[in-house]
PDB file of N, CA, C and O in Angstrom:
ATOM      1  N   UNK A   1     -12.426   1.933   6.901  1.00  0.00           N
ATOM      2  CA  UNK A   1     -12.279   1.706   5.483  1.00  0.00           C
ATOM      3  C   UNK A   1     -10.848   1.233   5.214  1.00  0.00           C
ATOM      4  O   UNK A   1      -9.883   1.849   5.666  1.00  0.00           O
ATOM      5  N   UNK A   2     -10.731   0.158   4.487  1.00  0.00           N
ATOM      6  CA  UNK A   2      -9.413  -0.409   4.202  1.00  0.00           C
ATOM      7  C   UNK A   2      -8.770   0.245   2.985  1.00  0.00           C
ATOM      8  O   UNK A   2      -7.614   0.660   3.057  1.00  0.00           O
ATOM      9  N   UNK A   3      -9.482   0.345   1.883  1.00  0.00           N
ATOM     10  CA  UNK A   3      -8.887   0.898   0.657  1.00  0.00           C
ATOM     11  C   UNK A   3      -9.252   2.366   0.488  1.00  0.00           C
ATOM     12  O   UNK A   3     -10.225   2.708  -0.184  1.00  0.00           O
ATOM     13  N   UNK A   4      -8.457   3.219   1.107  1.00  0.00           N
ATOM     14  CA  UNK A   4      -8.600   4.653   0.925  1.00  0.00           C
ATOM     15  C   UNK A   4      -7.838   5.055  -0.334  1.00  0.00           C
ATOM     16  O   UNK A   4      -7.028   4.270  -0.827  1.00  0.00           O
ATOM     17  N   UNK A   5      -8.070   6.246  -0.867  1.00  0.00           N
ATOM     18  CA  UNK A   5      -7.296   6.679  -2.039  1.00  0.00           C
ATOM     19  C   UNK A   5      -5.781   6.649  -1.803  1.00  0.00           C
ATOM     20  O   UNK A   5      -5.031   6.257  -2.696  1.00  0.00           O
ATOM     21  N   UNK A   6      -5.328   7.052  -0.631  1.00  0.00           N
ATOM     22  CA  UNK A   6      -3.889   7.038  -0.341  1.00  0.00           C
ATOM     23  C   UNK A   6      -3.348   5.616  -0.273  1.00  0.00           C
ATOM     24  O   UNK A   6      -2.228   5.358  -0.714  1.00  0.00           O
ATOM     25  N   UNK A   7      -4.115   4.712   0.262  1.00  0.00           N
ATOM     26  CA  UNK A   7      -3.670   3.316   0.338  1.00  0.00           C
ATOM     27  C   UNK A   7      -3.647   2.675  -1.040  1.00  0.00           C
ATOM     28  O   UNK A   7      -2.761   1.874  -1.336  1.00  0.00           O
ATOM     29  N   UNK A   8      -4.614   3.020  -1.887  1.00  0.00           N
ATOM     30  CA  UNK A   8      -4.621   2.490  -3.248  1.00  0.00           C
ATOM     31  C   UNK A   8      -3.387   2.990  -3.997  1.00  0.00           C
ATOM     32  O   UNK A   8      -2.743   2.228  -4.718  1.00  0.00           O
ATOM     33  N   UNK A   9      -3.062   4.264  -3.824  1.00  0.00           N
ATOM     34  CA  UNK A   9      -1.852   4.836  -4.435  1.00  0.00           C
ATOM     35  C   UNK A   9      -0.612   4.156  -3.893  1.00  0.00           C
ATOM     36  O   UNK A   9       0.337   3.911  -4.639  1.00  0.00           O
ATOM     37  N   UNK A  10      -0.604   3.848  -2.607  1.00  0.00           N
ATOM     38  CA  UNK A  10       0.520   3.135  -1.993  1.00  0.00           C
ATOM     39  C   UNK A  10       0.714   1.777  -2.670  1.00  0.00           C
ATOM     40  O   UNK A  10       1.840   1.405  -2.998  1.00  0.00           O
ATOM     41  N   UNK A  11      -0.358   1.048  -2.876  1.00  0.00           N
ATOM     42  CA  UNK A  11      -0.277  -0.262  -3.518  1.00  0.00           C
ATOM     43  C   UNK A  11       0.259  -0.130  -4.939  1.00  0.00           C
ATOM     44  O   UNK A  11       1.152  -0.875  -5.342  1.00  0.00           O
ATOM     45  N   UNK A  12      -0.286   0.816  -5.693  1.00  0.00           N
ATOM     46  CA  UNK A  12       0.170   1.020  -7.073  1.00  0.00           C
ATOM     47  C   UNK A  12       1.646   1.397  -7.125  1.00  0.00           C
ATOM     48  O   UNK A  12       2.390   0.907  -7.974  1.00  0.00           O
ATOM     49  N   UNK A  13       2.062   2.264  -6.220  1.00  0.00           N
ATOM     50  CA  UNK A  13       3.463   2.693  -6.177  1.00  0.00           C
ATOM     51  C   UNK A  13       4.363   1.529  -5.804  1.00  0.00           C
ATOM     52  O   UNK A  13       5.431   1.354  -6.391  1.00  0.00           O
ATOM     53  N   UNK A  14       3.946   0.742  -4.845  1.00  0.00           N
ATOM     54  CA  UNK A  14       4.740  -0.403  -4.415  1.00  0.00           C
ATOM     55  C   UNK A  14       4.845  -1.452  -5.521  1.00  0.00           C
ATOM     56  O   UNK A  14       5.889  -2.087  -5.666  1.00  0.00           O
ATOM     57  N   UNK A  15       3.803  -1.638  -6.287  1.00  0.00           N
ATOM     58  CA  UNK A  15       3.876  -2.563  -7.426  1.00  0.00           C
ATOM     59  C   UNK A  15       4.889  -2.065  -8.458  1.00  0.00           C
ATOM     60  O   UNK A  15       5.618  -2.859  -9.054  1.00  0.00           O
ATOM     61  N   UNK A  16       4.929  -0.757  -8.663  1.00  0.00           N
ATOM     62  CA  UNK A  16       5.863  -0.182  -9.627  1.00  0.00           C
ATOM     63  C   UNK A  16       7.302  -0.257  -9.123  1.00  0.00           C
ATOM     64  O   UNK A  16       8.210  -0.579  -9.891  1.00  0.00           O
ATOM     65  N   UNK A  17       7.518   0.037  -7.839  1.00  0.00           N
ATOM     66  CA  UNK A  17       8.866   0.060  -7.264  1.00  0.00           C
ATOM     67  C   UNK A  17       9.432  -1.322  -6.979  1.00  0.00           C
ATOM     68  O   UNK A  17      10.637  -1.541  -7.094  1.00  0.00           O
ATOM     69  N   UNK A  18       8.563  -2.248  -6.609  1.00  0.00           N
ATOM     70  CA  UNK A  18       9.026  -3.540  -6.120  1.00  0.00           C
ATOM     71  C   UNK A  18       9.328  -3.449  -4.631  1.00  0.00           C
ATOM     72  O   UNK A  18       9.040  -2.425  -4.012  1.00  0.00           O
ATOM     73  N   UNK A  19       9.903  -4.495  -4.040  1.00  0.00           N
ATOM     74  CA  UNK A  19      10.169  -4.505  -2.603  1.00  0.00           C
ATOM     75  C   UNK A  19      10.931  -3.251  -2.157  1.00  0.00           C
ATOM     76  O   UNK A  19      11.971  -2.907  -2.718  1.00  0.00           O
ATOM     77  N   UNK A  20      10.396  -2.586  -1.145  1.00  0.00           N
ATOM     78  CA  UNK A  20      10.931  -1.303  -0.701  1.00  0.00           C
ATOM     79  C   UNK A  20      10.965  -1.210   0.815  1.00  0.00           C
ATOM     80  O   UNK A  20      10.252  -1.927   1.518  1.00  0.00           O
ATOM     81  N   UNK A  21      11.799  -0.323   1.295  1.00  0.00           N
ATOM     82  CA  UNK A  21      11.796   0.006   2.719  1.00  0.00           C
ATOM     83  C   UNK A  21      10.658   0.998   2.971  1.00  0.00           C
ATOM     84  O   UNK A  21      10.147   1.618   2.039  1.00  0.00           O
ATOM     85  N   UNK A  22      10.273   1.139   4.221  1.00  0.00           N
ATOM     86  CA  UNK A  22       9.235   2.103   4.566  1.00  0.00           C
ATOM     87  C   UNK A  22       9.686   3.510   4.187  1.00  0.00           C
ATOM     88  O   UNK A  22       8.901   4.299   3.661  1.00  0.00           O
ATOM     89  N   UNK A  23      10.935   3.815   4.451  1.00  0.00           N
ATOM     90  CA  UNK A  23      11.464   5.145   4.166  1.00  0.00           C
ATOM     91  C   UNK A  23      11.463   5.444   2.666  1.00  0.00           C
ATOM     92  O   UNK A  23      11.054   6.531   2.258  1.00  0.00           O
ATOM     93  N   UNK A  24      11.911   4.500   1.843  1.00  0.00           N
ATOM     94  CA  UNK A  24      11.937   4.749   0.403  1.00  0.00           C
ATOM     95  C   UNK A  24      10.527   4.832  -0.176  1.00  0.00           C
ATOM     96  O   UNK A  24      10.281   5.610  -1.098  1.00  0.00           O
ATOM     97  N   UNK A  25       9.607   4.042   0.351  1.00  0.00           N
ATOM     98  CA  UNK A  25       8.220   4.112  -0.105  1.00  0.00           C
ATOM     99  C   UNK A  25       7.608   5.454   0.286  1.00  0.00           C
ATOM    100  O   UNK A  25       6.939   6.095  -0.524  1.00  0.00           O
ATOM    101  N   UNK A  26       7.837   5.875   1.521  1.00  0.00           N
ATOM    102  CA  UNK A  26       7.326   7.169   1.981  1.00  0.00           C
ATOM    103  C   UNK A  26       7.872   8.308   1.124  1.00  0.00           C
ATOM    104  O   UNK A  26       7.148   9.245   0.790  1.00  0.00           O
ATOM    105  N   UNK A  27       9.134   8.222   0.778  1.00  0.00           N
ATOM    106  CA  UNK A  27       9.750   9.234  -0.069  1.00  0.00           C
ATOM    107  C   UNK A  27       9.103   9.258  -1.454  1.00  0.00           C
ATOM    108  O   UNK A  27       8.799  10.328  -1.981  1.00  0.00           O
ATOM    109  N   UNK A  28       8.894   8.085  -2.039  1.00  0.00           N
ATOM    110  CA  UNK A  28       8.266   7.999  -3.359  1.00  0.00           C
ATOM    111  C   UNK A  28       6.841   8.554  -3.339  1.00  0.00           C
ATOM    112  O   UNK A  28       6.363   9.083  -4.343  1.00  0.00           O
ATOM    113  N   UNK A  29       6.172   8.431  -2.202  1.00  0.00           N
ATOM    114  CA  UNK A  29       4.796   8.901  -2.060  1.00  0.00           C
ATOM    115  C   UNK A  29       4.716  10.338  -1.545  1.00  0.00           C
ATOM    116  O   UNK A  29       3.636  10.928  -1.507  1.00  0.00           O
ATOM    117  N   UNK A  30       5.864  10.901  -1.147  1.00  0.00           N
ATOM    118  CA  UNK A  30       5.902  12.230  -0.505  1.00  0.00           C
ATOM    119  C   UNK A  30       5.000  12.260   0.727  1.00  0.00           C
ATOM    120  O   UNK A  30       4.216  13.186   0.934  1.00  0.00           O
ATOM    121  N   UNK A  31       5.144  11.197   1.547  1.00  0.00           N
ATOM    122  CA  UNK A  31       4.345  11.067   2.761  1.00  0.00           C
ATOM    123  C   UNK A  31       5.243  10.795   3.954  1.00  0.00           C
ATOM    124  O   UNK A  31       6.408  10.428   3.798  1.00  0.00           O
ATOM    125  N   UNK A  32       4.695  10.976   5.137  1.00  0.00           N
ATOM    126  CA  UNK A  32       5.388  10.715   6.383  1.00  0.00           C
ATOM    127  C   UNK A  32       5.593   9.214   6.573  1.00  0.00           C
ATOM    128  O   UNK A  32       4.686   8.425   6.306  1.00  0.00           O
ATOM    129  N   UNK A  33       6.775   8.818   7.030  1.00  0.00           N
ATOM    130  CA  UNK A  33       7.098   7.400   7.217  1.00  0.00           C
ATOM    131  C   UNK A  33       6.121   6.743   8.189  1.00  0.00           C
ATOM    132  O   UNK A  33       5.697   5.608   7.970  1.00  0.00           O
ATOM    133  N   UNK A  34       5.764   7.445   9.252  1.00  0.00           N
ATOM    134  CA  UNK A  34       4.849   6.871  10.252  1.00  0.00           C
ATOM    135  C   UNK A  34       3.496   6.539   9.631  1.00  0.00           C
ATOM    136  O   UNK A  34       2.931   5.479   9.902  1.00  0.00           O
ATOM    137  N   UNK A  35       2.977   7.434   8.804  1.00  0.00           N
ATOM    138  CA  UNK A  35       1.672   7.203   8.165  1.00  0.00           C
ATOM    139  C   UNK A  35       1.750   6.061   7.152  1.00  0.00           C
ATOM    140  O   UNK A  35       0.820   5.262   7.040  1.00  0.00           O
ATOM    141  N   UNK A  36       2.851   5.985   6.421  1.00  0.00           N
ATOM    142  CA  UNK A  36       3.041   4.883   5.474  1.00  0.00           C
ATOM    143  C   UNK A  36       3.104   3.561   6.230  1.00  0.00           C
ATOM    144  O   UNK A  36       2.530   2.564   5.790  1.00  0.00           O
ATOM    145  N   UNK A  37       3.794   3.549   7.357  1.00  0.00           N
ATOM    146  CA  UNK A  37       3.881   2.339   8.182  1.00  0.00           C
ATOM    147  C   UNK A  37       2.489   1.930   8.668  1.00  0.00           C
ATOM    148  O   UNK A  37       2.144   0.749   8.635  1.00  0.00           O
ATOM    149  N   UNK A  38       1.693   2.896   9.117  1.00  0.00           N
ATOM    150  CA  UNK A  38       0.328   2.599   9.575  1.00  0.00           C
ATOM    151  C   UNK A  38      -0.521   2.026   8.437  1.00  0.00           C
ATOM    152  O   UNK A  38      -1.255   1.056   8.624  1.00  0.00           O
ATOM    153  N   UNK A  39      -0.410   2.636   7.263  1.00  0.00           N
ATOM    154  CA  UNK A  39      -1.192   2.150   6.123  1.00  0.00           C
ATOM    155  C   UNK A  39      -0.751   0.756   5.683  1.00  0.00           C
ATOM    156  O   UNK A  39      -1.594  -0.084   5.368  1.00  0.00           O
ATOM    157  N   UNK A  40       0.543   0.501   5.658  1.00  0.00           N
ATOM    158  CA  UNK A  40       1.003  -0.830   5.251  1.00  0.00           C
ATOM    159  C   UNK A  40       0.607  -1.883   6.283  1.00  0.00           C
ATOM    160  O   UNK A  40       0.345  -3.031   5.924  1.00  0.00           O
ATOM    161  N   UNK A  41       0.562  -1.505   7.555  1.00  0.00           N
ATOM    162  CA  UNK A  41       0.116  -2.449   8.590  1.00  0.00           C
ATOM    163  C   UNK A  41      -1.344  -2.832   8.360  1.00  0.00           C
ATOM    164  O   UNK A  41      -1.702  -4.005   8.464  1.00  0.00           O
ATOM    165  N   UNK A  42      -2.186  -1.849   8.048  1.00  0.00           N
ATOM    166  CA  UNK A  42      -3.601  -2.124   7.781  1.00  0.00           C
ATOM    167  C   UNK A  42      -3.753  -2.989   6.533  1.00  0.00           C
ATOM    168  O   UNK A  42      -4.541  -3.935   6.521  1.00  0.00           O
ATOM    169  N   UNK A  43      -3.002  -2.665   5.487  1.00  0.00           N
ATOM    170  CA  UNK A  43      -3.079  -3.446   4.248  1.00  0.00           C
ATOM    171  C   UNK A  43      -2.531  -4.853   4.442  1.00  0.00           C
ATOM    172  O   UNK A  43      -2.995  -5.794   3.797  1.00  0.00           O
ATOM    173  N   UNK A  44      -1.562  -5.003   5.313  1.00  0.00           N
ATOM    174  CA  UNK A  44      -0.981  -6.306   5.613  1.00  0.00           C
ATOM    175  C   UNK A  44      -2.004  -7.220   6.297  1.00  0.00           C
ATOM    176  O   UNK A  44      -2.051  -8.422   6.034  1.00  0.00           O
ATOM    177  N   UNK A  45      -2.810  -6.639   7.169  1.00  0.00           N
ATOM    178  CA  UNK A  45      -3.844  -7.418   7.854  1.00  0.00           C
ATOM    179  C   UNK A  45      -4.823  -8.035   6.856  1.00  0.00           C
ATOM    180  O   UNK A  45      -5.400  -9.088   7.124  1.00  0.00           O
ATOM    181  N   UNK A  46      -5.008  -7.393   5.725  1.00  0.00           N
ATOM    182  CA  UNK A  46      -5.919  -7.870   4.688  1.00  0.00           C
ATOM    183  C   UNK A  46      -5.200  -8.648   3.603  1.00  0.00           C
ATOM    184  O   UNK A  46      -5.816  -9.063   2.621  1.00  0.00           O
ATOM    185  N   UNK A  47      -3.885  -8.853   3.773  1.00  0.00           N
ATOM    186  CA  UNK A  47      -3.117  -9.654   2.829  1.00  0.00           C
ATOM    187  C   UNK A  47      -2.776  -8.951   1.525  1.00  0.00           C
ATOM    188  O   UNK A  47      -2.399  -9.603   0.552  1.00  0.00           O
ATOM    189  N   UNK A  48      -2.903  -7.627   1.491  1.00  0.00           N
ATOM    190  CA  UNK A  48      -2.627  -6.887   0.264  1.00  0.00           C
ATOM    191  C   UNK A  48      -1.162  -6.496   0.117  1.00  0.00           C
ATOM    192  O   UNK A  48      -0.693  -6.254  -0.995  1.00  0.00           O
ATOM    193  N   UNK A  49      -0.439  -6.434   1.229  1.00  0.00           N
ATOM    194  CA  UNK A  49       1.010  -6.230   1.202  1.00  0.00           C
ATOM    195  C   UNK A  49       1.640  -7.190   2.206  1.00  0.00           C
ATOM    196  O   UNK A  49       0.987  -7.641   3.147  1.00  0.00           O
ATOM    197  N   UNK A  50       2.902  -7.491   1.995  1.00  0.00           N
ATOM    198  CA  UNK A  50       3.642  -8.384   2.889  1.00  0.00           C
ATOM    199  C   UNK A  50       5.038  -7.813   3.127  1.00  0.00           C
ATOM    200  O   UNK A  50       5.501  -6.936   2.398  1.00  0.00           O
ATOM    201  N   UNK A  51       5.691  -8.328   4.157  1.00  0.00           N
ATOM    202  CA  UNK A  51       7.087  -7.978   4.431  1.00  0.00           C
ATOM    203  C   UNK A  51       7.918  -9.214   4.119  1.00  0.00           C
ATOM    204  O   UNK A  51       7.641 -10.298   4.634  1.00  0.00           O
ATOM    205  N   UNK A  52       8.946  -9.055   3.269  1.00  0.00           N
ATOM    206  CA  UNK A  52       9.770 -10.205   2.902  1.00  0.00           C
ATOM    207  C   UNK A  52      10.852 -10.471   3.945  1.00  0.00           C
ATOM    208  O   UNK A  52      10.918  -9.774   4.957  1.00  0.00           O
ATOM    209  N   UNK A  53      11.691 -11.464   3.709  1.00  0.00           N
ATOM    210  CA  UNK A  53      12.727 -11.865   4.666  1.00  0.00           C
ATOM    211  C   UNK A  53      13.752 -10.774   4.927  1.00  0.00           C
ATOM    212  O   UNK A  53      14.395 -10.765   5.977  1.00  0.00           O
ATOM    213  N   UNK A  54      13.913  -9.848   3.977  1.00  0.00           N
ATOM    214  CA  UNK A  54      14.867  -8.746   4.154  1.00  0.00           C
ATOM    215  C   UNK A  54      14.218  -7.546   4.842  1.00  0.00           C
ATOM    216  O   UNK A  54      14.868  -6.516   5.026  1.00  0.00           O
ATOM    217  N   UNK A  55      12.944  -7.665   5.224  1.00  0.00           N
ATOM    218  CA  UNK A  55      12.253  -6.578   5.905  1.00  0.00           C
ATOM    219  C   UNK A  55      11.692  -5.524   4.966  1.00  0.00           C
ATOM    220  O   UNK A  55      11.337  -4.427   5.396  1.00  0.00           O
ATOM    221  N   UNK A  56      11.614  -5.856   3.687  1.00  0.00           N
ATOM    222  CA  UNK A  56      11.061  -4.911   2.710  1.00  0.00           C
ATOM    223  C   UNK A  56       9.601  -5.241   2.431  1.00  0.00           C
ATOM    224  O   UNK A  56       9.206  -6.406   2.370  1.00  0.00           O
ATOM    225  N   UNK A  57       8.816  -4.193   2.264  1.00  0.00           N
ATOM    226  CA  UNK A  57       7.408  -4.379   1.968  1.00  0.00           C
ATOM    227  C   UNK A  57       7.214  -4.580   0.471  1.00  0.00           C
ATOM    228  O   UNK A  57       7.918  -3.989  -0.348  1.00  0.00           O
ATOM    229  N   UNK A  58       6.256  -5.415   0.135  1.00  0.00           N
ATOM    230  CA  UNK A  58       5.970  -5.666  -1.275  1.00  0.00           C
ATOM    231  C   UNK A  58       4.527  -6.114  -1.441  1.00  0.00           C
ATOM    232  O   UNK A  58       3.879  -6.549  -0.489  1.00  0.00           O
ATOM    233  N   UNK A  59       4.040  -5.998  -2.665  1.00  0.00           N
ATOM    234  CA  UNK A  59       2.710  -6.488  -3.015  1.00  0.00           C
ATOM    235  C   UNK A  59       2.906  -7.893  -3.584  1.00  0.00           C
ATOM    236  O   UNK A  59       3.607  -8.060  -4.582  1.00  0.00           O
ATOM    237  N   UNK A  60       2.296  -8.905  -2.963  1.00  0.00           N
ATOM    238  CA  UNK A  60       2.533 -10.287  -3.403  1.00  0.00           C
ATOM    239  C   UNK A  60       1.734 -10.705  -4.639  1.00  0.00           C
ATOM    240  O   UNK A  60       1.641 -11.895  -4.939  1.00  0.00           O
ATOM    241  N   UNK A  61       1.163  -9.745  -5.352  1.00  0.00           N
ATOM    242  CA  UNK A  61       0.345 -10.053  -6.522  1.00  0.00           C
ATOM    243  C   UNK A  61       0.799  -9.224  -7.716  1.00  0.00           C
ATOM    244  O   UNK A  61       1.202  -8.071  -7.561  1.00  0.00           O
ATOM    245  N   UNK A  62       0.734  -9.812  -8.903  1.00  0.00           N
ATOM    246  CA  UNK A  62       1.007  -9.060 -10.127  1.00  0.00           C
ATOM    247  C   UNK A  62      -0.194  -8.202 -10.506  1.00  0.00           C
ATOM    248  O   UNK A  62      -0.047  -7.105 -11.045  1.00  0.00           O
ATOM    249  N   UNK A  63      -1.384  -8.721 -10.215  1.00  0.00           N
ATOM    250  CA  UNK A  63      -2.620  -8.030 -10.556  1.00  0.00           C
ATOM    251  C   UNK A  63      -3.556  -8.105  -9.358  1.00  0.00           C
ATOM    252  O   UNK A  63      -3.686  -9.150  -8.721  1.00  0.00           O
ATOM    253  N   UNK A  64      -4.201  -6.993  -9.061  1.00  0.00           N
ATOM    254  CA  UNK A  64      -5.257  -6.959  -8.046  1.00  0.00           C
ATOM    255  C   UNK A  64      -6.510  -6.462  -8.744  1.00  0.00           C
ATOM    256  O   UNK A  64      -6.537  -5.360  -9.292  1.00  0.00           O
ATOM    257  N   UNK A  65      -7.542  -7.287  -8.718  1.00  0.00           N
ATOM    258  CA  UNK A  65      -8.829  -6.903  -9.309  1.00  0.00           C
ATOM    259  C   UNK A  65      -9.729  -6.430  -8.183  1.00  0.00           C
ATOM    260  O   UNK A  65      -9.979  -7.165  -7.228  1.00  0.00           O
ATOM    261  N   UNK A  66     -10.214  -5.209  -8.294  1.00  0.00           N
ATOM    262  CA  UNK A  66     -11.126  -4.660  -7.289  1.00  0.00           C
ATOM    263  C   UNK A  66     -12.461  -4.376  -7.962  1.00  0.00           C
ATOM    264  O   UNK A  66     -12.511  -3.752  -9.022  1.00  0.00           O
ATOM    265  N   UNK A  67     -13.521  -4.826  -7.353  1.00  0.00           N
ATOM    266  CA  UNK A  67     -14.857  -4.599  -7.875  1.00  0.00           C
ATOM    267  C   UNK A  67     -15.661  -3.913  -6.786  1.00  0.00           C
ATOM    268  O   UNK A  67     -16.076  -4.546  -5.815  1.00  0.00           O
ATOM    269  N   UNK A  68     -15.880  -2.602  -6.955  1.00  0.00           N
ATOM    270  CA  UNK A  68     -16.622  -1.867  -5.940  1.00  0.00           C
ATOM    271  C   UNK A  68     -17.324  -0.677  -6.571  1.00  0.00           C
ATOM    272  O   UNK A  68     -16.977  -0.244  -7.670  1.00  0.00           O
ATOM    273  N   UNK A  69     -18.309  -0.158  -5.866  1.00  0.00           N
ATOM    274  CA  UNK A  69     -19.053   1.009  -6.304  1.00  0.00           C
ATOM    275  C   UNK A  69     -18.571   2.226  -5.539  1.00  0.00           C
ATOM    276  O   UNK A  69     -18.291   2.146  -4.343  1.00  0.00           O
ATOM    277  N   UNK A  70     -18.473   3.354  -6.229  1.00  0.00           N
ATOM    278  CA  UNK A  70     -18.158   4.620  -5.599  1.00  0.00           C
ATOM    279  C   UNK A  70     -19.408   5.483  -5.668  1.00  0.00           C
ATOM    280  O   UNK A  70     -19.966   5.692  -6.745  1.00  0.00           O
ATOM    281  N   UNK A  71     -19.837   5.975  -4.540  1.00  0.00           N
ATOM    282  CA  UNK A  71     -21.046   6.792  -4.490  1.00  0.00           C
ATOM    283  C   UNK A  71     -20.711   8.155  -3.905  1.00  0.00           C
ATOM    284  O   UNK A  71     -19.871   8.268  -3.013  1.00  0.00           O
ATOM    285  N   UNK A  72     -21.359   9.166  -4.404  1.00  0.00           N
ATOM    286  CA  UNK A  72     -21.152  10.501  -3.842  1.00  0.00           C
ATOM    287  C   UNK A  72     -21.856  10.579  -2.492  1.00  0.00           C
ATOM    288  O   UNK A  72     -22.887   9.945  -2.267  1.00  0.00           O
ATOM    289  N   UNK A  73     -21.277  11.363  -1.617  1.00  0.00           N
ATOM    290  CA  UNK A  73     -21.876  11.575  -0.302  1.00  0.00           C
ATOM    291  C   UNK A  73     -22.599  12.917  -0.382  1.00  0.00           C
ATOM    292  O   UNK A  73     -21.974  13.977  -0.427  1.00  0.00           O
ATOM    293  N   UNK A  74     -23.910  12.847  -0.398  1.00  0.00           N
ATOM    294  CA  UNK A  74     -24.683  14.099  -0.543  1.00  0.00           C
ATOM    295  C   UNK A  74     -25.589  14.312   0.637  1.00  0.00           C
ATOM    296  O   UNK A  74     -26.311  15.307   0.689  1.00  0.00           O
TER     297      UNK A  74
END
């Protein structure tokens, strides 16, 4: 699964913060740097985040429209 709740929160936080280092993003999310790095790598493969020339991660979009269904697992 690409868009987990934590990854969606990561995207929203990164949009609010702007270009950030892995460490500063992890701090803002209260998460481990290694896990944030893993999540940004997965999101990068799908083009949802990018690394700029200064090595900072950012969301290259002002708006992301997601259309999906959420179903309970019963």
